[in-house]
N, C-alpha and C positions, 0 to 999 in steps of 0.2 A: 059320315067320323072316318070312314074308308081312307076318303079323298083328301082330306087333311092329314092322315097320317103320310099318303105316300108322298103330299106335296112338302112336309115338312123332311120324308127322306132324302127327297131331290133338293132342296136347300141345302142338306146338312153338306158339309167341304169334307171332300174325300181325304183320308188317311195319308200321308207322302210315305216312303220309305226313309226309315232314318238313313243318315251319309253317314258313308263311311269313316269310324275312328282311326284315324290315320297312326295317331300317334299309340290308342289300345298294340294295332297291328304290330308296330314297330317292338312294342314292348315284349310282344309273343314271340317277335322272330328273334330278338335277340336272346331270349331265355331256352329259345330251342336251340341258339348255335351254343349256348353257354355249359350246358347241358350235353352235347354233343362234346366240344370239347374236353368236359370234365371225363365224361363216360367212355370217349372214346380210345383215348389208351390204356384202358380196362379190358376192351370188348380186344383190341389188338393182340396184347399181352396172351390174353386167351387164346385168342386164334394159334399165336406163337406155340402156347404152350402144347395145345391139342394135336401141332403137327409135325411129321417127322423133319428131323432135322438136315436131312440131306436133300427133302423137298425142297427147303425155304428156298433157295437159291434159284429153281427154277420155277416156283409159283409166287413171286415176291409180292405180284401185283393182284392176288388171288385173296378176295375178300375173306375165303372162307379155309378152313384148316388143311394145308397143304399133307395130305395119305394121312386123316388123320386117324392117331394113335393115343394112347393112352401112356406110351412107353418113356416122356416125361415127368410125371408124376410117379412113376414104379421108381425113375432113377434115385427123386427126391428123397422117397421113404426107403430109399436103397433095397428094393424090391427087385432086383438084374443083375443081374452075374457082370460081369467085367466083358465076358465078349458079348452080352446081350446089349450091354449099354454102348459099347462102340462100333455094333452093327446099328444101331442108329444114330450116329452120330456124336452119340456123347463120349467124354475123355477117359472113362471106364475109372476114374479116378475113387477111391473108396470116400461114401458120405456119412460122417457120423450124424443126420440127419435131427437125431431127435435128442443127445448131445448136445448139440448146437442151442435146440429151441429150449434147454432146461438150462442152457447157462444164459439166454436172455433173459428166462423168467425169474432166476435168481438175483442177477445182477439188476433189472427193473424192478422187481422189487425191495432191493436192500438201498436202491436213491429212492424209489416212492415214499416210502415210512420213513426215513431219515430226515428227510429233503424237506416232507410236509411239518413232522414234527418241531423241528427247527425255525422255520420258515415262521411255522402259528406263537411260536416264543418270541420270535423277534417281531413278527407284527402285531403282539399285542404289546410290545413296550413302546413302538411307536406310536400306536393311538390311545392307547389309557394311561401309561405310566409318567409322569411329568417331571422332566428331568432339564440340566440349563443345556439348548444346542440341539436340542432333541430334534427339531425340523432342519437345523443343518446338515444334523449327522445325515437325515435321512435323505436330505438331499443330493447329498454325495455319494449316498451309497445307493441311489435310484439311478444315479448319470452313469455307474457302471454297466448299464445297458449298452452302453455308448460303444464301450471299447469290445470290439470284434473277440471272439471265441479263439481264436487261430493266434494272437498276442498271448494268451498264456497255455497255450500246449506247450513248448519247449520248457520254462517254469517247472508248470506240472510235472513233465516226463521227469525230468531230473529229480524232483522231488520225491516219486515213486520209485525215480531207479535209485538214489542215494536210502531206500527207508526198505529196500528189497521185496519190496513189492510189483514187481515185472512180471505178468503171466498167470496172476492170484484174482480172485475175486474182487477183494478188497481195490486192490491198486487201480479196477475199472472204474470203480463207482466211488471211491473217495472224491474226486477230486468234487464231483455233483450231490457228496451226501448231506453239506452243509445247507445251509440258506441263500437263494438267488434272490436278484432284483426282481425280478417279475413276481414271485409265488408271494413275497413280505409286501410287494402292494397290493394283489388281488386280494390277501387276508385283510392288511391293514384297510382298505375301502368297508369290507365285510363290519369289520369294528368298529369302524366308525360311526356305523350306522346304526347299532345294537345301544338300544337305551342302558342308562347308568344307574334304572332305580333298584335292579335285581342285583346290582353290583354295591349300591350302598347301601342297600339293605344287608349284602352278605357283611359287607364291612361293620356295621352295628352291631351283627352278632358276634364281633371280633374274628370274623375271618381273614387271611393275608392274602394279598394278590396269588400265592402259587396254589392254592386251598379256589380261590375265585375264580382262576382260570382254568386249572381241570373240572369243578365239579360246577360252574355258572356259565362261563362262553366257551368252552368246547363243544358242551352238550347241545348248545343252539346255533351252533356255527358249523352242522353236519352236512349242510348241500354244498358250502363253497370248498370244504375239505374233502368233500366228495369229487366234487368236480375237478380241485386242484390235482387230488390223488391219478384220477384220470390222465388229464393233462402231462402231469410229469411222468407216469409210467409211458405213455406215447410217446413223449421224449427221449424217454432213455431208452425204448425198445428199437428207435429209428438212428437211433445214434450209431456210427459206422469208423469216421476218424478215429476217435480215441480209444475205442476198444480194440482198433487195427494195429494199435501204436503202441499199445503197453501188454496185449490180450490176444496176442498170433498163436499162442501155443493150441494147439488142437485140445487140451484138457481145459479150458477155458473160452475159448471160442466162440465170443455169441451168433446167434442166426444172419445176423446183418453180413459179418467178415465172413461168415461160410457160405455164402453167398458166391464170393469170391471162386470157391473151387469150380464152377460149371463156367467161369471164362476161362479156364487153362485149355489148353490147345489137345484137340483131338488125336489120334494119328491120322486122321486126313486134312488136317490143317487147318481146322474152322473152330473157334470157340463152341459151344453147347449152346446155344442162344434158347432152344425148346426148356431144354431142362433149366437154364436160369430164369424164365419167365415162368415156369412152373413152381421154381420155389421162391419167384419172389411171391407171387398169389398167394401160396400155402405162407409164408411170412406174414401177408400182410394180413391176411382173412381176419386173425384176432384183434386187430386195430380196428377194420371193419365193424364186426359184431359188438367192439364197444361203442363207437359211433351211431350205429344202428338205434343201440338197447339205451344209450344215457346222452345222445347228440341235443334233444330239446333238454335236459338238465344241466348243459353247458351254456349254452344260449342263455337262459333264463339268469343262471347262474351268475357271469363274465357282466349281464346285462345292471344285475341287483348291484352288482359292484362298482358300477360306474364307470366302467371301459369301454372306451367309446373306438 
């Protein structure tokens, strides 16, 4: 019996090592490169923010912070005096970081609440109401996505100026407070996928479109509405050109415009790059936290709405 078992083992073919899967290796290599390209700028920003502004020029090739210091973040939060800021390469200009942060929060909230509300009304009309030329009007409305934003900047500026809304919160937020093509398309795709049975039952009970929209449709659209709120808030938070154009006064200056303070020349003749990178990191932190917390929900809602 032992002899037969030994003979069977000798006749069993030896397992050959698996050949290298070059496709999988290439995919992992591409993924690593993509991660480095994505994370690399943030790491370099952090390295610059933790460096002394005077040492950046002499240690430009060093991957570690040049003459490590927290001074740039202290300048961002207004914790340094003018003399201390200039000693570390800052311009010494006064920085109202918390005021800029509050202004960004106010403007972004105004835009988000009003834009999502009006866009949901328009999306419901395009998805559920039947009226002549509905699809043609929607196609024309959607075609405005092809118009660059810079083309509408001058007419909007003249309108805000004639209304006397320059350097006001309303003047900054007004052009973005109404419905936008992307928001309407995003919600319309979701409304088209909703079952009509509940709405028809509500109509049989005597409910009209307004009541159906607020009491039936909106409660079932919490997920896409939350996703749209997040995307709209991020876009409003990161906007730079329009707030710079109509709201450059310190009282209403938003955070993205306020970052320009760090680019002003210091007495030594160079911009405060350390302070600029520190302020940029601090201003981007709320958005990064929102993405970390709700990133999966954004992807799921976009996929459910049919956007490819």
